[in-house]
N, C-alpha and C positions, 0 to 999 in steps of 0.2 A: 618670042618676046610678046608679052601681053601689054598692048598699049591701045588706047582708044584711037579712033580713026584719025582725028586731026587735033593738035594742041594749039588751036588759035582762037582768038576772040573770047567771047563769053563762055565758050565751051570749056576752055581751060579753067576758068573761074568756077564754073559749076562742078567740074570734075574734081578740082582741087578741094572744093568745099564739101562736096557730098561724098566722094569716094577717095579720100586721101591715101588709103592703103594701096591703091592700084599702082602708084608710082614706085612703091617699094617692091613690087612684084616684077618690075622690069630688070634687065640685066645688061651688062656691058656698057660701052661708052654712050650709046644713044639713051640708055636708061638713065644715066647720070644727067644727060642733057635735059631730059624730060623733067627730072626732079628739079633742076635749077630753073627751068622755064616756069614750072608750076609755082615754085616759091616766089619767083620774081613777080609773076602775075598776081599771085595772092597778096603779096605785100603792097603792090601798087593799088590793088582793089581796096584793101582795108585801110589804106592811108590816103584815099581820095575822098573828096566831099560827098556826103550823101545826096545833097541837093545843090542846085545852083544858087539858091537863096535860102537864108535861114527861115523865111516864112513860106509855108506851103501847107496844103490840106487844111483849110479853115483855121489858120493861126498856129499850126504846129511849128515849133522851132527846134531844129536839130541841135543848135548850139546849147540849148538848155539841157538836153540830154547829155551833151558833152560836159557841161558844168556838173551835172550829177555824177558823171564818171570821176571827176576830180574829188568830189565829196566822198564817194564810197571808197575810193582807193585810200584817201587820207584816213578814214575811220578804220579800215581793215588793217592797214600797215601800222597805225598807232596801236591797235590792240595786240598785234603780233610782235611789233618791234618798238615798244615804248621808249627804249633807250636811244632810238634814232629819230623817230617821228614824234616828238614830244608834245606837239599840239594838234595832232590829227583829230582830236575830239571836236574841233570846230567844224568838221564836215557835217555834223548834225545840224549846226546853225545854218549852213548853206542849204541843207535839205528843207529846213523850216521856211526859209525865205522863198524857195522855189514852190513849195506846197501852197503857201499863202498866195503867191502870185497866180498859180494855175487854178486853184479852187475858186478864188475870188473872180477870176475871169469867167469861169463857167457859170457861177451864180449870177454875176452882174449881167452877162449877156442874156441869160434866161429871164431875169427880172425886167430888162428893157423890152424884151419881146412878150412879156406877160405870160411866159410859158414855164415858169419855175414850178417844179413838183418835188415835194419833200420825199414822197415814196420813191420816185425815180432816182433822186439824188442818193438816198441812203441805200437803195438796192444796188446801185452801181458801186458804191463804196464797199459794200459787203462782198459783192462778186469779185471786186478787184483785190481785196485784202485777205478775206477769211480763208479761202481754199488753200492758198500757199501756207498760211499760218497754221491751219489745221494739219496739213501734211507734215510740217516741221514738228509740231508737238507730238504727233504719233510716232514718227521715226526717232526723234530724240528720246522719247520714253523707251522705245524698244532697245535702242543702242546703249543707253546709259544705265538702265536698271541692273544689269548683271554686275556693274562695277560699284554700285552704291551700297552703303550700309542702310540699315532700317531707318535711322534718323534722317539720313540724306534723302531717302525715298519719300519720306513724309514732307520734307522741305520742297522736293521737286514737285510733288503733287499740289502743294500750295501755290508754287509758282505757275504751274499749268492752269490752275483755277483762276488766278488773278489775270494771267496773260490772256485767257480765253475771253475775258470781259474787258480787255484792253485797259487794265489797271495795274500793270507791272510797276509803273512809276510810284504808285501809291503803296504797293507792297514793299518796295525797297525803302521808302521813307519810314514805314512802320518798323522795319528791321533796325533802323537807327544807324545804318552804315552809309558812308559817303561813296561817291562814284569811284574814287581812287583807292578805296579801302580793300584790303585783301579779301575780306568776307564777301564783298560785293563782286569782286572779280572772279570768285569761284562759283558764282551762281550761273548755271548754264543758260538761263533765259534773261539775264540781267539786261541785255541789249534791247529788249523789247520795251524798255521804259519810254523810248522816244516814240515808238508806235502808239503807246498809251496816250502820250501827250497829243499826238496828231488826231487820234480817234476822238478824244474828249473835245478837241477843237472842232472836229467835224460835226459833233452833236450840237454844240452850242452856236457855232458861227453862222450856219445858214438861217437858223431861227432869228438870230440877232439882226442879220442883214435884211431879212424879210420884214421884220417889225419896223425897223428904221425906214425901209423903203415905203412901207404903207403909210407911215406917219408923214414923212416928207422925203421924197427921193433925193432932194438936194443936200440932205444932211449926212448921207452915207460916208462921204469922204472925210468930213469934219469929225464924224463919230469914230471912224477908224484911227484918225490921228489922235483923238483924245484917249482911246483905249491903248494905243501904242505908248503914249507918254506915261499914262498911269501904270501900265505893266512894267515899263522900263524902270521907272523909279522904284517900284516895289522890289524888283530884282536887285537893285543897287542898295536900297535902304534896309532890306530885311536879311541880307546875306549874313551879317554878323550875328543875328539872333536865330536864324533858321536856315543854315547853309544847305542842308540836305534837301529840304523842301524847296528852297530857291533853285537848286539845280534841277530837280526832277519834276516839279509840278507845273501845271499849265499856267498859273497866274504870272509866273516870272518868265515864261517863254511866249506868252500870247503876243507880246509886242513884235516879236520876230515874224510871226505869221501875219500879223496885221501890216507890218512894213511891206511884205510882199504883196498884200492886198491893195495897199495904197498905190504901189507901182502899177498893178494891173488896172486900176481905175483910171490912173493917168493915161495909160496906153489906150484904154477904151474911149476916153474923152478927147483924144487927139494929141497924144504925147509928142508926136513928130511935128506938130505945128509950132512947137517952141524952137526958135532958131538955134539956140545954143545946144539943144539936144538932138536936133535933126542934122546938124553939120557932121559930115563924116570925119573931119579933122578933130572935132571935139569928142566924137565917139571913140576914135582911136585912143585918145588920151584917157577917157573915162574907163574904157575896157582894160587898158594897161594898168591903170591905178587899181582897178578892181581886182585883177588877178594878183597884183603885188600885195594888196591887203590880205587876200586869202592865204597866199603862200607865207607871208610873214606870220600869220596866225598858226599855220600848220607847223612851221619849223622853229618858231621862237616861243610860243606859249608852252606852259608846262603845268603840272599838277600842283604847284605851289602858289599859283595865282588865284585871286578871288574871281570865281567864274560860276555862273554868268554875272555880268555887271557891265561897267563902262568898257572894258576890253572887248566885249562881245560886239561892239560897234564896228570893230575892224573887219571881221569876216562877213558880217551881215551887210554893211554898206558896200563892201567889195562885191558881194553877190549882186546887189541892186545895180551897181554901176555896170557890171557885165551884162545883165539882163536888159538894161536901158540902152545898150549900144549894139544893136543887131548888125549894123553895117561894118563893124570893126574887123580888122584882120584876125585878131585873136578869136573872135566869134566864129570866123570861117574855119580856123584850125580846130576849134571845139566841135565843128560839124563833121569831121572826118568819121568814117564808118566805124573804126575801132573804138573811138570815144563814145559814139552814139550807142553802139551795141552794149558797152559796159553800162552806160546810163540806163538802157532799157531793162537790163537784168539787175539793176542796183537794188531793187526791193528784195528780190529773192536771195541775192548774194548777201545782203545785210542780214537777212534772217538766218542764213546758214554759217556765216563766218565765225560767230562767237562760240556756239555750244561745244564744238570739238576742242577748241583752245581751252575753254574752262574745264572740260572733263580731264584733259591731259594734265593741266595744272593741279587739279585735285588729286590725281594719282601720283603726281610728282611733288607732293607736300607743299603745294603753293608756288613752286618755282617754275619759271618758264622753261620749256624744253630747248634743245639746241637750235641754232639759227636755221640749219637745214631742215630740221623736223617742223619748225614753224612754217617754212615755205611749203612743205608737203601738206600741212593742214590747210593752208590757204588754197592750194590746188584742189584738195578734196572738197572743200566747201564750195569752190567754183563748179565742180562737177555736179554736186547736189543742186546748186543754184540753177545751172543750165537745165537739168532734168525738170526741176520744179517750174521753171519758166515755160519751157516748150510743152510740157505734158500735163501741167496742173493749172498754172495761172492763165496762160494765153488761150487754151481751148475753152476753158470755162468762161472767160471774159468775152470771147468772141463766138465761136461755134464749135461743134463737135467734129473732130477729125480723127481718123485712125492713126495708130502709132507711127507708121511709115510716112503717111502724107504730111503729118505735122512737121516732121524734120525736113523732108524734101521741099515742101512748099516754102517754109520759112527760110531755108538756105538758098534755094534757087531764086526766090523773089527778093533777095537782099538789096538789089539795086533799086527796088521800089517798095520800101518798108511801108506797110499800110498803117501809119501812125496818125493819131489825132491828139488834140489837146487833152482829151479825156484819158488817153493812155498814160499820160505822164503827170498825173495829179499828185502822186506821192512817190517816195523813194523806194 
């Protein structure tokens, strides 16, 4: 019987995570006991909190990664099962609030210390985003080309060109199709529109904050509030005249990112000094209401609503309420390892979840495949996302490691995930 020396303590966790197949090489009654023990320990490990407090390592909050897990799962299951998760597209709005919160926190802290560097900021963004995106574009090109007609190959080439410059949202608007139109849903890179919005925001926003800070540092909060109000009303008032542009372009999404930024500045200025916000009792209520708002959007919204607009306040304010309540019980549940891990890979999983589904629909005359096949596509996209995260995104963002060490170190050090606020700036 092939069994490691002792199945106790963290050794079980490391063994179960790093070498799961060893359990299936055991035999007899003791082999089954080892399998059950390993599964029990693994479940206990993955559903325990990552940290004793949501705040750790220079402001890193595990609960925010857990919130990103809710957002990415909502988006993925909406795209795969729109008949059940009718409003999962609000997950993108949750991502926008989180990105605005984290990016503003990074910029604001650097401005206070007089250490903000444009070159450093943009270099980190490129290193964080572009390698995984480039890997996606190369692999999707290789996989899809044999199945495409000449005209479809030309269209894919155009999408790749626009996506490479983070302008997929502009390309979709130029095509004249809405988010829920079949033409858009058959585009293998359609989902990169939100990445385009974020990157355009990253280009404009730091410069905007820097200029305002240099003019008068006390104006930055009022300026963000002004931009939020102006952008929000543009999304509401222009929807009837320019629905596609309102959905896809930065001007009508800017307020969501600024709303997260306002929350970040409040935290930096002493958010917890406000009694009603510092009270655990009030935070429990705010966090519960925040999660309720998000879930109502996910399960009640649908493609017949005017969106974005007034209704967008529901998931965005819900996200703000959860972020503003780090002491709440819900935030503790969002900090469990399984949620945090999904949050950490949310960017790469977002990149990979859509192209396979769009390709299969194109081959199926626009129809969604069977329920089981869609589950399989989600699983395949997860495998690609894991590979991209461990061997493309993480090594380039941090340091070079060989193929085996990357896996073993990441898995074995799961109890002490080396995260920082910089690692969770985008989805």
